[in-house]
C-alpha positions in Angstrom: 116.9 113.0 147.9 116.5 110.0 145.7 119.4 108.3 144.6 119.5 105.0 142.0 122.7 103.2 141.2 122.6 100.7 138.6 125.4 97.7 138.7 126.2 94.8 136.7 126.5 95.4 133.2 129.4 94.4 130.9 130.1 92.4 127.7 128.4 89.2 127.2 128.1 86.8 123.9 124.8 86.1 122.3 122.8 83.6 124.3 124.5 84.8 127.6 123.0 86.2 130.8 123.3 89.1 132.9 122.1 90.4 136.3 121.3 94.0 136.9 120.8 95.7 140.2 119.3 99.2 141.2 120.3 100.2 144.7 117.6 102.8 145.9 117.8 105.5 148.8 116.5 108.8 149.4 112.7 107.7 149.3 110.5 104.9 150.8 111.3 102.1 148.1 108.5 99.8 149.2 105.8 102.2 148.1 106.3 102.7 144.7 106.9 100.5 141.5 110.1 100.3 140.0 110.9 100.5 135.9 113.8 99.5 134.2 114.6 101.1 130.9 117.1 101.2 128.2 118.3 103.2 125.6 120.2 101.9 122.8 122.6 103.9 120.1 120.5 106.2 118.3 117.2 105.3 119.9 114.7 106.7 122.2 115.0 105.6 125.9 112.4 102.6 126.2 110.7 100.7 129.3 111.6 97.3 129.4 110.1 96.2 132.6 108.1 97.3 135.6 107.9 95.4 139.1 104.5 96.4 141.5 105.5 97.5 145.0 105.3 94.2 146.6 106.7 92.4 143.6 103.4 90.5 142.8 102.7 92.0 139.2 105.2 92.5 136.2 105.0 93.8 133.0 107.4 93.4 130.2 108.3 95.0 126.8 107.2 92.5 124.1 111.1 92.5 123.1 112.2 91.1 126.2 109.2 88.6 127.1 110.2 85.5 128.0 114.0 86.5 128.7 114.0 88.9 131.1 112.8 88.8 134.6 112.5 91.9 136.9 112.4 91.4 140.7 112.9 93.5 144.1 114.2 92.9 147.5 112.2 95.2 149.8 114.4 94.8 152.7 117.5 95.7 150.7 116.0 98.4 148.6 117.2 97.3 145.6 115.7 95.8 142.1 117.0 93.3 139.5 116.8 92.7 136.1 117.8 89.1 135.1 118.6 89.1 131.5 118.8 85.5 129.7 119.4 84.7 126.2 120.5 88.2 125.4 120.6 89.2 121.8 123.0 91.5 120.2 119.5 94.2 120.1 119.7 94.1 123.8 123.0 96.4 123.4 121.9 99.5 125.4 122.6 101.5 128.5 120.1 100.1 131.3 118.8 102.7 133.8 116.3 102.1 136.7 114.0 104.8 137.2 111.2 106.2 139.8 109.6 109.7 140.7 111.3 111.0 137.9 114.6 110.1 139.0 117.2 108.3 137.1 120.6 106.4 138.0 123.5 106.8 135.8 122.6 103.7 134.2 124.9 100.7 133.5 126.3 99.5 129.9 125.3 96.2 128.3 126.9 95.1 125.0 126.0 91.8 123.3 128.7 90.7 121.2 130.7 87.8 119.8 
């Protein structure tokens, strides 16, 4: 059974940083791309960043390009999302998703 567990969210001031982690189990982690999504209050869930199986290829939403970095450690079955220069509009629940499965999400709140 696929399980995804996100962690690392919290409250941060504008301009600050957070690093999210997504621990995966129940499937062969290294064989599938991973995507981070977010759902802001009152909005639809949207993809934020995707990383290929080996980590050599990444894609980002325009709204986070240059500020967020996705990475993965296949030895640890874990994906990461480094978020820098955070803005209030980045406030959302962040999820990782693969094969139609989702974690419970981790709340990120950017506020002074």
